[in-house]
C-alpha positions in Angstrom: 213.9 294.4 18.2 210.2 293.7 17.7 208.4 293.8 14.3 206.9 297.2 14.7 210.3 298.7 15.4 211.8 296.9 12.5 209.4 298.6 10.1 210.9 301.9 11.0 214.6 300.9 10.9 216.6 303.3 8.7 220.4 302.7 8.5 223.2 303.2 6.0 225.1 300.5 4.1 227.6 301.1 1.4 226.4 304.6 0.9 222.8 303.6 0.6 219.9 304.0 3.1 218.5 300.6 4.0 214.9 300.2 4.9 213.4 297.0 6.2 209.7 297.2 5.7 206.5 295.2 6.2 204.4 297.1 3.6 204.7 299.9 1.1 202.8 302.4 3.2 205.3 302.0 6.1 208.0 302.4 3.5 206.7 305.6 2.2 206.2 307.1 5.7 209.8 306.2 6.5 210.9 308.0 3.3 208.8 311.0 4.2 210.2 311.3 7.7 213.8 310.8 6.7 216.3 313.2 5.1 216.0 313.4 1.3 217.5 310.1 0.1 219.7 309.1 -2.7 219.3 305.3 -2.9 217.6 302.6 -1.0 217.8 298.8 -0.6 214.5 297.4 0.5 213.6 294.0 1.8 211.2 292.8 -0.9 210.3 289.5 0.6 206.6 288.9 -0.2 206.3 292.1 -2.1 202.8 292.2 -3.8 202.1 293.3 -7.3 200.3 296.4 -6.0 203.1 297.3 -3.6 205.7 296.9 -6.4 203.8 299.3 -8.7 203.5 301.8 -5.9 207.2 301.6 -5.2 207.9 302.3 -8.8 205.6 305.4 -8.6 207.4 306.5 -5.4 210.8 306.1 -7.0 209.7 308.2 -10.0 208.4 310.9 -7.7 211.6 311.0 -5.7 213.7 311.2 -8.9 211.6 314.1 -10.2 211.7 315.9 -6.9 215.4 315.7 -6.3 217.4 317.9 -8.6 220.9 317.0 -7.8 220.7 313.2 -7.6 219.0 310.2 -9.1 216.9 308.6 -6.4 216.6 304.8 -6.8 215.1 301.9 -4.9 216.7 298.4 -5.0 214.6 295.3 -4.2 216.9 292.3 -4.6 215.5 288.9 -5.5 212.0 290.1 -6.4 210.7 289.0 -9.8 208.0 291.6 -10.2 210.3 294.5 -9.3 212.9 293.2 -11.8 210.2 293.1 -14.4 209.1 296.6 -13.7 212.7 297.9 -13.9 213.3 296.1 -17.2 210.1 297.7 -18.7 211.7 301.2 -18.5 208.5 302.8 -17.2 207.8 305.7 -17.1 210.6 307.1 -19.3 210.2 304.5 -22.1 208.3 305.6 -25.1 206.6 302.9 -27.1 204.5 299.9 -26.1 206.2 297.2 -23.9 204.9 293.7 -22.9 207.0 291.7 -20.5 206.0 288.4 -18.8 207.7 286.5 -16.0 206.6 284.2 -13.2 202.9 284.7 -13.9 203.2 288.5 -14.0 202.5 290.6 -17.1 203.8 294.2 -17.3 202.5 296.5 -20.0 203.8 300.0 -20.7 200.8 301.5 -22.4 200.4 303.4 -25.7 199.7 307.1 -25.7 196.2 306.9 -27.2 193.1 304.7 -27.0 193.0 303.7 -30.7 196.2 301.7 -30.7 195.6 298.2 -32.2 198.3 296.8 -29.8 196.2 297.7 -26.8 193.1 296.1 -28.4 195.0 292.9 -28.8 196.2 293.0 -25.2 192.6 293.4 -24.0 191.6 290.3 -26.0 194.5 288.4 -24.5 193.5 289.5 -21.0 189.9 288.3 -21.6 191.2 285.0 -22.9 193.5 284.4 -19.9 190.6 285.1 -17.5 188.4 282.6 -19.2 191.2 280.0 -19.3 191.6 280.4 -15.5 188.0 279.7 -14.5 186.3 283.1 -14.7 182.8 282.9 -16.3 182.4 284.7 -19.6 180.2 287.5 -18.2 182.5 288.2 -15.3 185.6 288.0 -17.4 184.1 290.6 -19.7 183.2 292.8 -16.8 186.7 292.6 -15.3 188.3 293.3 -18.7 186.0 296.2 -19.2 187.0 297.6 -15.8 190.7 297.4 -16.7 190.0 299.1 -20.0 188.1 301.9 -18.2 191.0 302.5 -15.8 193.4 302.7 -18.7 191.1 305.0 -20.6 191.0 307.2 -17.5 194.8 307.8 -18.0 194.2 308.9 -21.6 191.4 311.2 -20.7 192.5 312.8 -17.4 196.2 312.2 -16.6 197.6 315.1 -18.7 201.1 313.8 -18.9 203.4 312.7 -21.7 204.6 309.8 -19.6 202.9 306.5 -20.6 200.6 304.7 -18.2 201.4 301.3 -16.7 199.3 298.1 -16.4 200.5 295.1 -14.4 198.5 292.0 -13.8 198.6 288.4 -12.6 196.1 285.7 -13.2 196.0 282.5 -11.4 193.3 279.8 -11.2 190.1 281.7 -10.1 192.2 284.7 -8.9 193.1 288.0 -10.5 195.2 291.0 -9.5 196.0 294.1 -11.4 197.4 297.6 -11.0 197.0 300.7 -13.2 199.2 303.7 -12.6 200.1 307.0 -14.1 202.2 310.0 -13.1 199.7 312.7 -14.2 198.0 315.5 -12.4 196.0 313.3 -10.1 192.3 313.1 -9.3 192.0 316.5 -7.5 193.5 318.6 -10.2 191.6 316.7 -12.9 188.2 317.2 -11.2 188.9 320.9 -10.4 188.9 321.5 -14.1 185.2 321.1 -14.0 183.6 324.3 -12.5 181.2 322.1 -10.6 184.1 320.7 -8.5 186.3 323.8 -8.3 185.6 323.9 -4.6 187.3 320.6 -3.9 190.3 321.3 -1.6 192.0 317.9 -1.1 192.7 314.7 -2.8 190.7 312.9 -0.1 187.6 314.9 -1.1 188.3 314.4 -4.7 188.6 310.6 -4.5 185.3 310.5 -2.5 183.6 312.3 -5.4 185.4 310.4 -8.2 183.8 307.1 -7.2 180.3 308.5 -7.8 178.6 307.8 -11.2 178.9 310.5 -13.8 181.5 312.6 -11.9 184.2 313.8 -14.4 186.6 316.6 -15.1 184.8 317.2 -18.5 181.2 317.0 -17.3 180.2 313.6 -18.6 181.1 310.0 -18.8 182.6 309.6 -15.4 186.1 308.4 -14.4 185.3 304.7 -14.6 185.4 303.8 -10.9 181.8 302.8 -10.5 182.2 300.2 -13.3 185.3 298.9 -11.4 183.4 298.6 -8.1 180.4 296.9 -9.8 182.7 294.3 -11.3 184.0 293.6 -7.8 180.7 293.6 -6.0 180.0 289.9 -6.3 183.7 288.8 -5.8 185.9 288.3 -2.9 187.9 291.4 -3.8 189.6 294.5 -2.7 190.2 297.8 -4.6 192.5 300.6 -3.6 192.6 304.1 -5.1 195.7 306.2 -4.4 196.2 309.9 -5.5 197.8 312.9 -3.9 197.8 312.4 -0.2 194.8 310.1 -0.2 194.1 306.4 -0.2 190.6 304.8 -0.4 190.1 301.0 -0.1 187.0 299.0 -0.7 187.3 295.6 1.0 185.0 292.8 0.0 187.2 290.0 1.4 184.7 289.4 4.2 180.9 289.1 4.4 180.5 292.8 5.3 181.8 295.3 2.8 184.2 297.9 4.2 185.3 301.3 2.9 188.5 302.8 4.5 190.1 306.2 3.9 193.7 306.9 5.0 196.2 309.8 4.6 199.7 309.1 3.1 202.6 311.2 2.0 201.9 313.0 -1.4 202.2 310.9 -4.6 201.3 312.4 -8.0 199.0 310.8 -10.5 196.7 307.9 -9.8 197.3 304.3 -8.8 194.4 301.8 -8.8 195.1 298.3 -7.5 192.7 295.4 -7.4 192.8 291.8 -6.3 189.8 289.5 -6.4 188.9 285.8 -6.3 186.0 283.6 -7.1 186.3 281.7 -3.8 185.9 283.1 -0.3 189.1 283.3 1.7 189.6 280.5 4.4 187.7 281.2 7.6 189.8 282.6 10.4 190.2 280.1 13.2 
């Protein structure tokens, strides 16, 4: 069996569906094309921070959509997945901070004025500075994370807490922010100026513009995020509804790619960036 065929393999083992996957998008398409599942075992070898957060969002969506069973995904021997499961997100109420293997998982408070969150932002800024990020850039990245979290409080319209996961290594930073709210399309359509929007793909395209918001001012924070990445070797991915938008600055020429995926509620923003250019391809 070649690698492309292996991505689509769906079998049964001990009453569970077993998917062997190369990335989370292939995984979600496999779920979408299969019968409604009960449980999965996934090959989590090399699972990235962003992919683990998206799997957690997919699992939550499956569980809420299936009335007669609890959908669950197993990813054995994967530290970031174990940490996410231990956090209790999204059903846990109350702030959580877990750390393991360089990963930090934060189940967020329900409002922006929580002193716990302010302390976590100061800690994030300190960790970025300690790992080689210049002060101005560290502040910009911390501010971008804060705006993505603030976006949850302003626009998600859900009682479920938001999630922030990050990993900082020497001169490298990755983070994901996720919620299970109404998503970008429903949020923007609350503003009469954007009532005409018909798809999540259109909505994401507008959400990245300065000043675009469901409440007519302030914007949704995405321009600040993209500006923080502009001078880095980074990649940002926005995922809401059936849409995904990726900004890729890991090469000399910036790229912007749109893709359609099976529906997922809420918003998932994932970012990875580095101070050093990736090795040249030989």
